[in-house]
C-alpha positions as CSV (number, residue, x, y, z in Angstrom):
1,M,0.2,0.1,-0.1
2,A,3.0,2.4,0.7
3,D,4.2,1.4,-2.6
4,E,0.9,2.8,-4.3
5,Q,0.9,5.8,-2.6
6,A,4.9,6.7,-3.7
7,T,4.1,5.8,-7.0
8,V,0.8,8.1,-7.3
9,Q,2.6,11.1,-5.9
10,P,5.3,11.8,-8.2
11,D,2.3,11.5,-10.8
12,L,0.1,14.0,-9.3
13,E,3.7,16.8,-9.0
14,K,3.9,16.2,-13.0
15,A,0.5,17.0,-13.5
16,E,1.0,19.9,-11.5
17,K,3.8,21.3,-13.3
18,K,2.5,20.4,-16.7
19,P,-0.4,23.4,-16.9
20,K,2.4,25.7,-15.5
21,Q,5.0,24.7,-18.1
22,V,2.4,25.3,-20.6
23,K,1.4,28.7,-19.5
24,G,4.9,29.7,-19.5
25,V,5.6,28.8,-23.2
26,V,2.1,30.9,-24.6
27,F,3.4,33.6,-22.1
28,T,7.0,33.5,-23.9
29,I,5.2,33.4,-27.2
30,V,2.8,35.9,-26.9
31,N,5.6,38.8,-25.5
32,A,7.8,37.9,-28.6
33,F,4.8,38.3,-30.9
34,A,3.9,41.7,-28.8
35,L,7.7,42.9,-29.2
36,I,7.4,43.3,-33.1
37,L,3.8,43.6,-33.1
38,I,3.2,46.3,-31.1
39,P,5.9,48.9,-31.9
40,A,5.5,48.2,-35.5
41,V,1.6,48.9,-35.2
42,A,2.3,51.9,-32.9
43,V,4.7,53.4,-35.7
44,G,2.6,52.9,-38.4
45,A,-0.5,54.3,-36.8
46,L,1.4,57.7,-35.7
47,V,2.9,58.1,-39.1
48,L,-0.2,57.8,-40.9
49,M,-1.9,60.2,-37.9
50,V,0.7,62.7,-39.0
51,L,0.1,62.2,-42.7
52,L,-3.6,62.4,-42.5
53,R,-3.3,66.0,-41.0
54,P,-3.5,69.2,-43.0
55,E,-1.4,70.8,-40.3
56,F,1.6,68.3,-41.2
57,Y,1.4,69.4,-45.2
58,A,1.0,73.6,-43.9
59,G,3.7,72.8,-41.6
60,I,6.0,71.4,-44.5
61,L,5.0,74.5,-46.2
62,K,5.3,76.9,-43.5
63,N,8.7,76.2,-42.5
64,G,10.4,74.8,-45.8
65,G,12.1,77.7,-46.3
66,F,10.9,78.4,-49.6
67,I,13.1,82.0,-49.7
68,T,16.2,80.6,-47.9
69,A,16.1,77.7,-49.9
70,F,15.5,80.1,-53.0
71,V,18.4,82.3,-52.0
72,E,21.2,79.5,-51.4
73,A,19.8,78.1,-54.8
74,K,20.4,81.8,-56.7
75,N,24.2,81.5,-54.7
76,W,24.8,78.2,-55.8
77,Q,23.9,79.3,-59.3
78,T,26.0,82.3,-59.4
79,D,29.1,80.3,-58.0
80,Q,28.5,78.2,-60.5
81,A,28.2,80.7,-63.6
82,I,31.3,82.3,-61.9
83,N,33.1,78.8,-62.1
84,D,32.1,78.2,-65.8
85,E,33.7,82.0,-67.0
86,I,36.8,80.9,-65.2
87,E,36.4,77.6,-66.8
88,R,35.4,79.2,-70.0
89,D,38.6,81.9,-70.3
90,L,41.2,80.3,-67.9
91,N,40.4,76.6,-68.5
92,L,41.7,76.4,-64.4
93,T,40.4,72.8,-64.0
94,Q,42.1,71.3,-66.6
95,F,45.5,73.1,-66.3
96,T,45.5,72.3,-62.8
97,A,45.6,68.5,-63.5
98,E,48.2,69.1,-66.2
99,F,50.1,71.2,-63.5
100,K,50.2,68.5,-60.9
101,E,51.3,65.7,-63.2
102,I,54.2,68.3,-64.2
103,K,55.2,68.1,-60.1
104,A,54.7,64.7,-60.1
105,R,57.5,64.6,-62.7
106,Y,59.7,66.9,-61.3
107,E,59.6,65.4,-58.1
108,Q,60.0,61.9,-59.7
109,A,63.2,63.5,-61.4
110,E,64.5,64.8,-58.3
111,Q,64.0,61.6,-56.5
112,A,65.8,59.7,-59.1
113,Y,68.8,62.0,-59.1
114,T,69.3,62.2,-55.4
115,K,69.4,58.3,-55.4
116,I,71.7,58.2,-58.2
117,S,74.1,61.1,-57.5
118,R,74.0,60.5,-53.3
119,D,74.5,64.3,-53.2
120,A,72.7,64.2,-50.1
121,E,74.6,61.5,-48.2
122,L,77.5,63.0,-49.6
123,E,76.8,66.5,-47.9
124,S,75.5,65.0,-44.7
125,L,78.9,63.2,-44.5
126,K,80.4,66.6,-45.2
127,K,78.5,68.3,-42.5
128,Q,79.3,65.9,-39.9
129,R,83.2,66.1,-40.9
130,A,83.2,69.8,-40.7
131,D,81.3,69.7,-37.3
132,V,83.8,67.2,-35.6
133,K,86.9,69.5,-37.1
134,D,84.6,72.4,-34.8
135,I,84.9,70.8,-31.7
136,E,86.6,72.1,-28.9
137,W,87.3,70.6,-25.6
138,K,85.5,73.1,-23.2
139,Q,82.0,71.9,-25.3
140,V,82.9,68.3,-24.4
141,A,84.9,68.3,-21.1
142,N,82.1,66.3,-19.5
143,I,82.6,63.4,-22.0
144,F,86.0,63.7,-23.2
145,P,88.2,64.4,-19.4
146,T,91.6,65.3,-21.3
147,K,92.3,67.0,-24.3
148,D,94.0,64.3,-26.0
149,E,90.9,61.8,-25.6
150,L,89.5,64.1,-27.5
151,E,92.2,64.6,-30.4
152,S,92.0,60.9,-30.7
153,Y,88.3,60.7,-30.9
154,R,88.8,63.6,-33.5
155,E,91.2,61.8,-35.4
156,A,89.3,58.3,-35.7
157,E,86.0,60.2,-36.6
158,L,87.2,62.0,-39.2
159,A,89.2,59.0,-41.0
160,R,86.0,57.4,-40.9
161,L,84.1,60.3,-42.6
162,G,86.7,60.4,-44.8
163,G,86.8,57.0,-45.9
164,Q,82.8,56.9,-46.7
165,I,83.2,60.5,-48.5
166,T,86.2,58.3,-50.4
167,G,83.8,55.7,-51.2
168,I,81.0,58.4,-52.3
169,K,83.2,60.0,-54.6
170,A,84.4,56.6,-56.8
171,Y,80.8,55.8,-56.5
172,R,80.2,59.5,-58.1
173,D,83.2,58.6,-60.4
174,A,82.2,55.4,-61.7
175,H,78.5,56.2,-63.0
176,G,79.3,59.8,-64.1
177,D,77.3,59.6,-67.1
178,E,74.4,57.9,-64.9
179,I,74.6,61.2,-62.7
180,K,75.1,64.0,-65.7
181,T,72.1,62.4,-67.3
182,A,70.3,62.3,-64.3
183,R,71.0,65.7,-63.5
184,K,69.7,67.0,-67.1
185,E,66.2,65.5,-66.4
186,I,65.9,67.2,-63.4
187,K,66.7,70.8,-64.7
188,K,64.3,70.4,-67.6
189,A,61.6,68.8,-65.3
190,R,62.5,71.9,-62.6
191,G,62.0,74.4,-65.6
192,E,58.9,72.6,-66.4
193,Y,57.3,72.9,-63.2
194,E,58.6,76.6,-62.3
195,D,56.8,77.6,-65.6
196,A,53.6,75.7,-64.7
197,R,53.9,77.1,-61.2
198,S,54.1,80.5,-62.9
199,V,51.5,80.2,-65.2
200,L,48.4,78.8,-62.5
201,E,49.3,81.6,-60.3
202,D,48.7,84.0,-63.2
203,K,45.4,81.7,-63.9
204,K,44.5,81.9,-59.8
205,A,45.1,85.6,-60.1
206,D,43.0,85.9,-63.3
207,A,40.3,83.6,-61.4
208,E,40.4,85.9,-58.2
209,K,39.4,88.9,-60.4
210,I,36.6,87.6,-62.1
211,V,35.3,87.0,-58.5
212,E,35.6,89.9,-57.6
213,K,33.9,91.6,-60.8
214,H,30.9,89.6,-59.4
215,A,30.8,90.4,-56.0
216,D,29.1,93.6,-56.4
217,T,27.0,93.1,-59.2
218,A,23.2,94.0,-58.6
219,S,21.8,90.6,-58.1
220,N,24.5,89.1,-55.7
221,S,23.4,92.3,-53.8
222,I,19.9,91.4,-54.0
223,Y,20.2,87.8,-52.9
224,G,21.7,89.5,-49.4
225,D,18.7,91.6,-49.6
226,L,16.5,88.3,-49.5
227,E,18.2,86.8,-46.6
228,I,17.1,90.1,-44.5
229,I,13.5,89.6,-46.0
230,E,13.2,86.0,-45.7
231,K,11.6,86.1,-42.0
232,P,8.8,89.0,-42.1
233,L,8.2,87.7,-45.6
234,T,7.8,84.2,-44.9
235,N,5.9,85.2,-41.8
236,L,3.5,87.3,-43.6
237,F,2.9,84.9,-46.4
238,N,2.3,81.6,-44.4
239,E,-0.6,83.9,-42.4
240,K,-2.3,84.9,-45.1
241,L,-1.7,82.2,-47.9
242,I,-0.9,78.6,-46.0
243,D,-2.8,79.1,-43.0
244,G,-5.8,80.3,-45.6
245,A,-6.4,78.9,-48.7
246,V,-3.7,76.2,-48.8
247,R,-4.7,74.5,-45.9
248,D,-8.1,74.4,-46.8
249,E,-7.0,72.7,-50.1
250,I,-5.3,70.5,-48.5
251,E,-8.1,69.5,-46.0
252,K,-10.2,69.1,-49.1
253,M,-8.0,66.3,-50.3
254,L,-7.3,64.6,-47.5
255,K,-11.1,64.2,-47.0
256,F,-11.7,63.1,-50.7
257,F,-8.6,60.3,-50.0
258,T,-10.1,59.0,-46.4
259,S,-13.8,58.7,-47.3
260,Y,-13.8,55.8,-49.8
261,N,-17.0,54.6,-49.2
262,T,-18.4,58.5,-49.5
263,Q,-16.6,59.1,-52.8
264,A,-17.9,55.9,-54.5
265,E,-21.7,56.5,-53.2
266,R,-20.6,60.1,-54.9
267,G,-19.4,58.1,-58.3
268,A,-15.9,59.5,-57.7
269,V,-14.7,56.1,-57.4
270,F,-16.0,53.8,-60.2
271,Y,-15.6,50.6,-62.6
272,E,-14.6,51.6,-66.3
273,R,-12.8,49.9,-69.1
274,P,-9.4,52.5,-69.6
275,V,-10.0,54.5,-72.4
276,S,-7.0,52.4,-74.5
277,E,-9.0,49.3,-73.7
278,R,-12.4,50.6,-75.0
279,A,-13.2,47.5,-76.8
280,I,-11.8,44.7,-74.9
281,G,-10.7,44.0,-71.4
282,S,-12.4,43.8,-68.0
283,P,-13.8,47.1,-66.4
284,S,-11.4,48.8,-63.4
285,L,-11.3,51.2,-61.0
286,S,-11.2,54.7,-62.0
287,V,-10.8,57.5,-59.4
288,R,-11.6,60.9,-60.7
289,L,-9.8,63.5,-58.5
290,P,-11.4,67.0,-57.3
291,A,-9.9,70.0,-59.1
292,V,-7.5,72.3,-56.9
293,R,-8.0,76.1,-56.7
294,V,-5.8,78.2,-54.2
295,S,-6.3,81.9,-54.9
296,L,-3.7,84.4,-54.0
297,W,-6.2,87.2,-53.4
298,V,-6.5,87.2,-49.5
299,D,-8.1,89.7,-47.4
300,D,-6.3,92.1,-45.6
301,D,-8.5,94.7,-43.0
302,G,-11.4,94.0,-45.4
303,R,-10.0,94.6,-48.6
304,Q,-9.0,92.1,-51.0
305,K,-5.2,91.9,-51.8
306,H,-2.7,90.1,-54.3
307,V,-0.3,88.3,-51.6
308,L,2.6,88.5,-54.1
309,S,2.4,91.5,-55.7
310,Q,1.1,93.9,-52.8
311,L,1.3,92.2,-49.1
312,L,5.0,90.9,-50.0
313,V,5.6,94.8,-51.8
314,E,4.2,96.6,-48.7
315,G,6.3,94.2,-46.3
316,I,9.6,95.1,-48.3
317,D,8.4,98.6,-48.2
318,R,8.7,98.5,-44.3
319,L,11.9,97.1,-44.0
320,Y,14.6,99.8,-44.1
321,N,18.5,98.3,-44.3
322,L,17.5,97.1,-47.9
323,R,20.0,97.9,-50.6
324,N,17.8,97.2,-53.4
325,K,14.5,97.8,-52.0
326,A,13.1,99.2,-55.6
327,L,14.2,96.7,-57.4
328,L,12.8,93.8,-55.0
329,K,9.4,95.9,-55.3
330,T,9.5,95.9,-59.0
331,M,10.3,92.1,-59.1
332,F,7.5,91.2,-56.5
333,R,5.0,93.6,-58.4
334,L,5.6,91.5,-61.8
335,S,4.1,88.2,-59.8
336,D,0.5,89.2,-60.8
337,S,1.1,90.6,-64.3
338,S,1.0,88.1,-67.6
339,L,5.4,88.5,-67.4
340,G,5.4,86.8,-63.8
341,E,2.7,84.4,-64.5
342,Y,4.4,83.1,-67.4
343,F,7.6,81.9,-65.6
344,G,5.4,81.0,-62.5
345,G,3.2,79.0,-64.5
346,R,6.6,77.6,-66.0
347,Y,7.4,76.1,-63.1
348,L,4.0,75.0,-61.7
349,S,3.1,73.5,-65.2
350,K,5.5,70.5,-64.1
351,F,3.2,69.7,-61.4
352,G,0.1,70.0,-63.5
353,F,-0.5,73.2,-61.8
354,S,-1.4,76.4,-63.6
355,I,-1.5,80.3,-62.6
356,D,-3.7,82.9,-64.1
357,G,-5.3,86.0,-62.8
358,G,-4.1,85.0,-59.4
359,F,-5.1,81.6,-59.1
360,I,-3.3,78.8,-58.6
361,T,-5.3,75.9,-60.4
362,R,-5.1,72.2,-61.2
363,P,-8.3,70.8,-63.3
364,A,-9.8,67.8,-62.4
365,E,-8.3,64.4,-63.2
366,V,-9.4,61.1,-63.9
367,L,-6.6,58.2,-62.9
368,E,-7.7,55.1,-65.1
369,G,-6.0,51.6,-65.4
370,P,-3.2,50.7,-63.1
371,A,-3.0,54.4,-61.7
372,G,-6.7,54.3,-60.7
373,E,-6.8,51.1,-59.4
374,Y,-3.4,52.0,-56.6
375,A,-5.6,55.4,-55.9
376,A,-8.4,53.4,-54.9
377,L,-6.7,50.9,-52.9
378,A,-4.9,54.1,-51.4
379,M,-7.9,55.1,-50.2
380,Q,-9.5,52.2,-49.2
381,I,-6.4,51.8,-46.7
382,L,-6.3,55.6,-45.7
383,T,-10.0,55.6,-44.9
384,V,-9.7,52.7,-42.2
385,G,-6.1,54.3,-41.5
386,K,-7.5,57.7,-39.7
387,Y,-8.8,55.0,-37.0
388,A,-5.1,53.4,-36.9
389,V,-4.0,54.7,-33.7
390,F,-7.2,53.6,-31.8
391,G,-6.1,49.9,-32.9
392,A,-2.8,50.8,-31.8
393,A,-3.9,51.8,-28.4
394,G,-6.2,49.2,-28.0
395,L,-3.7,46.3,-29.3
396,L,-1.3,47.7,-26.5
397,L,-4.4,47.7,-23.8
398,L,-5.0,44.3,-24.5
399,Y,-1.9,43.3,-24.4
400,I,-1.6,44.9,-20.8
401,A,-5.1,43.6,-20.3
402,Y,-3.4,39.8,-20.8
403,L,-0.6,40.5,-19.0
404,F,-2.7,41.4,-15.8
405,F,-4.8,38.3,-16.0
406,S,-1.9,36.1,-16.9
407,A,-1.1,33.4,-14.1
408,V,2.5,33.7,-14.3
409,E,3.7,35.3,-11.6
410,R,4.0,39.2,-11.3
411,R,7.6,40.0,-11.6
412,R,7.7,38.3,-14.6
413,K,4.6,40.6,-15.7
414,L,6.7,43.1,-15.2
415,S,9.8,42.7,-17.0
416,A,7.7,41.8,-20.6
417,L,6.4,45.2,-20.1
418,K,9.6,46.8,-19.3
419,R,11.2,44.9,-22.2
420,L,8.5,45.9,-24.7
421,F,9.0,49.9,-23.3
422,I,12.6,49.7,-23.2
423,Y,14.2,47.9,-26.7
424,P,12.1,48.6,-29.1
425,S,11.3,52.1,-28.2
426,L,15.5,52.5,-28.2
427,L,15.9,50.8,-31.9
428,I,12.9,53.4,-32.9
429,L,14.5,56.5,-31.6
430,A,17.7,55.6,-33.1
431,A,16.1,55.2,-36.4
432,C,14.3,58.8,-35.8
433,G,17.5,60.0,-35.3
434,S,18.6,58.3,-38.5
435,L,16.2,59.7,-40.6
436,L,16.9,63.3,-39.3
437,W,20.6,62.9,-40.1
438,A,20.0,61.4,-43.5
439,S,17.0,64.0,-44.6
440,R,19.6,67.0,-43.2
441,Y,22.8,65.6,-44.6
442,L,21.5,63.5,-47.5
443,F,21.9,66.1,-50.4
444,D,25.3,67.5,-48.8
445,C,26.7,64.1,-48.9
446,Y,25.0,62.8,-52.2
447,P,24.4,66.3,-54.2
448,E,24.3,64.2,-57.3
449,I,20.8,63.1,-56.5
450,I,19.1,66.1,-57.8
451,E,21.2,68.1,-60.7
452,N,19.2,70.7,-60.4
453,L,20.7,73.5,-58.0
454,T,17.2,74.9,-57.2
455,V,15.0,71.8,-56.7
456,R,18.0,70.1,-54.5
457,S,17.8,73.2,-52.3
458,F,14.2,73.2,-52.2
459,A,14.4,69.4,-51.4
460,K,16.9,69.8,-48.8
461,H,14.7,71.8,-46.7
462,L,11.3,70.2,-47.3
463,S,13.1,66.6,-46.7
464,F,14.1,68.0,-42.9
465,T,11.2,69.3,-42.5
466,A,9.0,66.7,-43.0
467,A,11.4,64.3,-41.6
468,W,11.0,66.3,-38.3
469,H,7.4,66.7,-38.4
470,L,7.3,62.9,-38.9
471,S,9.6,62.4,-36.1
472,V,7.9,64.4,-33.4
473,P,5.2,62.5,-32.3
474,V,6.9,59.0,-32.6
475,I,9.9,60.9,-30.4
476,I,7.2,62.1,-27.7
477,V,5.3,58.3,-27.5
478,F,8.7,55.9,-27.7
479,G,10.7,58.5,-25.5
480,S,7.2,58.6,-23.0
481,L,7.2,54.7,-23.5
482,F,11.1,54.2,-23.3
483,V,11.4,55.9,-19.9
484,A,8.3,54.3,-18.2
485,G,10.4,51.0,-19.0
486,L,13.4,52.5,-17.1
487,F,10.8,53.4,-13.8
488,I,9.7,49.6,-14.4
489,R,13.1,48.3,-14.3
490,K,14.3,50.5,-11.4
491,F,11.5,49.3,-9.7
492,L,12.4,45.6,-10.1
493,T,16.1,46.2,-9.0
494,R,15.0,47.6,-5.7
495,S,12.3,44.8,-5.2
496,A,14.7,42.5,-5.9
497,G,16.9,43.7,-3.3
498,R,14.6,44.0,-0.8
499,H,13.5,40.6,-1.3
500,G,17.0,39.5,-1.1
501,S,17.4,41.4,1.8
502,A,14.5,40.0,3.6
503,S,15.5,36.2,2.7
504,Q,18.9,37.1,4.6
505,T,17.3,38.4,7.7
506,S,15.1,35.3,7.8
């Protein structure tokens, strides 16, 4: 009977341990999925939340530094024009490369002559011999106690040096023809080098004159004035235009792309065969994009004024430290004339926009075929995506609820929450920092990405501004989670210390 009880007892212990082991495995699997899924969903939800707010795009336009970018681009273009003139008139780059080759040949000839002639070695030995001859006993009395010892050293050293000098002279006599040839080569190379250096110095002086010639041009001083007017004009431009008509159009487009069902009911999303396949093929989704119309006429104290030709001109007129105020005012006044609108239209037309009568417009457009399918898919995703932030918050709360009701010990629950808050947050914060750095310096490190200087300057400012606006919410959320994780880790460390002290006391 006792044997039967002993057999049953281990079986009961195994039965009790098995559910605990299963729960531990499930807990580990859930935590592993949460460690990947929750941060990924949270980042996606935050990015979508930012992208679906008109303030994001208005903020990019307001903080994009358009006038600063324009100044930088024009300065680059001025420098490029100066460099082009220098190259055209002086061919400085090619001659500099030729000069380097001439200098390399001279240095090579010098090394060859030094090696074959042993001049440096001979001069060094002669100098040593002269130094030995000039030694006085008073100078080295602490080394040679008597004059006789000094003279003995002098005699032996002069004999050694004399033997080496004689050996070099014998070598030079034996290789006289080779040394003579090397001397002619170095003389020729030195002459070519000195002539080329003189020509290069003259070309550099002429290049400096060309730069000085452009230093005081009217256009150069205008760019200096633009740096002065950048802040007040940008503030005025943002207040009257970006925060008004531009933001309203952005909000209209965002509402369009985040209301798929509504737009389908209104007929903006519909099935149709592409124009190129009217007779054949199956119908595909097409999307009718709404027209865009931004008015440059804004309200200013109850009066309608053109934001460029009137408001900005008035802003320029209020500044007193401009060198070319009249020229700048004239330039902005042209913005609503046929000439100004012609040049403005040339740039806007690249993006499907036109400017006429003080209005920037883009007509309604139907996207069909693959473009329509992708646009409809984007609308479906964005329509659901505007609720993604609530889904991410719900997912986190669901995970916390799982931890709360889980049967594992409390310390393991807190450790899992600590890992979720610290490690993904650390990686995401590092990624945000890398994104900001890349957006700021990418075009400096790789200017060949965008060859057009003006476009590159705008892209440089806009990319950093966009990256900043995208990163700030992510940094705030995951920075807070990271700090919370550190607090949890500190709490666990302290509780472990108290538990250890209590165990030792008992």
